[in-house]
N, C-alpha and C positions, 0 to 999 in steps of 0.2 A: 173561498173567493166567489164561487158560482152563486152561493146563497146571497152574499152581500150585494153582488152586482144586480141580481134579480130583484132584491128588495128595493134597491135604488131605482131601478127601472119602473117597478110597480108604483113607486112614489112620484114618478114623473121626472126623475133626475137622470138624464141621459148623457149629459156632457161630463164624462168621467175620464180619469186617467189612473193607471196603476203602474207600480214600479215592479220590474222583474230583475233578478240578480242572476248572473251566470258566472261560471268558473268557481262554483262553490265546491270545496273538497267533499268528495263522496257522491256528488251529483253527476250521473252519467249524461252523456249527450242525448241519449234516448229520453231520459227523464226531462231534460231541458226542452227537448222538442215537444213533449207533452204539455209543458207549461205554456209554451208559445201557442200551441194549437188550442188550448183551453181558453186563453185570452182572446184569440181570434173568434172562436165559436161563440163567445159571449158578446161579440161585436163591441168590444171596448174601443172607443174612438181614438184614444191616445195612450201610447205606451212609452214609458221611460225605462230603458234597459241598461244596466250598469254591470261592469265586471267587478267582482268582489275585490275590495281592497282591505288589507289588514291594518287596522289602526293600533298604535301602541296604547297600552293600558286598558285594552279590552280583554274580555274573557277568551275570545278566539286567539288573540295574540299570545296570551298566556299558554293556552293549550298547544299552540304550534311550537312555542319556545321549549315546552316540556316534552315535545315529541308525541303528544297524545293525538294530534290532528296533523295531517299532511298540509303543507302550505299550498296555496293555489298554484296550479300549473299554467305557465304562460302558453304552452302549446294547446292545452285544453280550452283555455279562455279564447284563444284565437279561433279554434275549431268551432266553438259554440257561437261566437260572434258572427262568423261567416254563415253558419246555419241560420242564425237569426235574420240576417240581411236577406238571404235567399228566400226563406219562407214568407216573410212579411211582404217582400216585393211581389209575390204571387197573389197576395190578398189585398192589393190596392193601397197598402200603407206607404205613405211618402216618408222616406228616410231623410228628414229635413235638417237634422243635426245628429252628430255621431251617436248620441245616446237616446235620441228621441224619434218616434215614428208616429204618424198621424194619418187617419183617413182624410180624404179630400176636405179642405176647409176647416180642419180641426186642430191646427197647430196651436201650441200653447202661447198665448200672447204674453203671459207673465214671463216665462223663461226666455222668450225671444227678445225681450227688452235687455236682458243681460248680455246676450250675444251681440246685439246691435249697439251696445254702449249707450243706451238711453238712461235717463235719470230714473231712480227708483228709491222708495222710502221704506224703511223697516221700522216696526213698532214693537216694543217689548224687549225683554232680555235677549241678548245674543243677536238681535236683528241688525242687518247691515244696510247701509244706504250709500247712494252715489249720486253726485250732482250732474253727471253727464259730461263733466269736463276733467278736472284734475283733483277733486276732493272726494275722499271716501271716509266714512265713519261707521263705527259699530258700537252697539250698546254693550254694557257690562254683562257677561254671561251668567253671573251669579244672581239668582232671583232676590235673595234677601238684601244683598249689597245694592242691587239696582233700585229696589224700593227705598232703602234707607237714604241713598243719594238723592233721589227725587224728593223725598219728604224733607230733606235738609236744604233743598234748593241748590244742590251741587250738581255739576255735570255728571251724567251717568253714561258717558260714552268716551271713546277715544277716536282719534282721527289721524289721517295721513294725507300729505300732499304728494301727488304723483308727478314725476318729471315727464317731459314730453317723450323721452325714450321709454319710460315705463308704460305710458299710455299706448304708444305704438306697439309695444310688445304684447300688451293685453289684447289689443285689436287683432294682431296676428293670431294669437292663440284662440280667440273666440270666433272670429269670422271664418277662419280656416275650417272650423268644425261644422260649418253650415253647408247646406246643399248649394247655396249660391256661391260660396267660396269667398276669397279675399280680393277685393277690388284694388287694382293697381293704379288707376288713373287719377284718383282724387283723395280717397280716404286716408291713405298712409301719409302722403306728403303734407296734407293739411294738419294732421295731428302732430307730426314730428317736426314740422317746419323745415323739411328737407326737399330737395328736388332731385331729378334723375341724373344730375351731374356730380353729385357728391360721392366720395369714396364709400360711404356707408351704404348708399343706394346701390352702387355697382356691386358691392359684396353681397348684398341681399339678392340681387338679380342673378348673380353667379351661382349662389347656393340653390336658389329655386330651380335654375336650369339643370343642376345635377339631379335633383329629385324628379324633374320631368324626364330626364334620360332613363332613370330607374323605373319610370312609369308609376311612380307614387303620386305625382301631381300631373294635372293637365291644365292647359290654358284654354278658357272658354269665355269669350266676350271680354277679354282683358281682365279676367278673374282667375286666380289660382284656385283650383278645385282638387280635392283629394280623390284619388281613384279608390276602388274597392280595397286593393292591397294597401294603398296609402293610409286608409282609415285604421289599419292595424298599427301604424307607426305615427299616428297623429301628433302625439306629444313630442316625440323625437324630432319630427319635421318642424313643428312650430318653434321649439327651442333652438333649432339650428338656424332658423331665419331671424331670430331676435337680434336687434341692434344692441350695441354696447354703449354704455354711458360715456 
């Protein structure tokens, strides 16, 4: 990593991002700390840091199922995530989204579009697109089939229409992950077509209040924002706040 980053810098490419994975079986917290400190020492302006997830039909999934590798430890992942937040906070990195850290002014504009629900377009096999409203589509993931469909003048993608409730739930999930948090005054009612007097809204507010009592959420400028502890339970918090169809 050091060599590649130095080569990029020497070539005049300084706006770089790297991915780091924590919670890897067999990787100690001390080794994880070394990885973080190496990235910081290289002055990498943007870091995307993810907990290891085990996907089916992968070699790792096979090895875990056969008992050859220990599955990721939730407690170890939590420990390493907390260490990550602590170390990068001392190095001027802004923790602007749960998995993303940036030096001042170096947030990823590309990824930020996803979290803010902005339109984006994907090109090539497997690429996803979104019109910023209620339509999402994705290209065929098979290279040969994708090309043959295009050559035959046939659609090479699938699509789906999102309901208002699906959109609001996606908004809850994505914006809650950001440093600014989830705005309550306009964004949610506009998307879902609901107001503060509906049963759904009252249920949402009640659930949010429970997480505030647990100190997993705080209210800041009429935004729901995850606390440090809350970031460990972000998916659970978001799904608990989802509205039902």
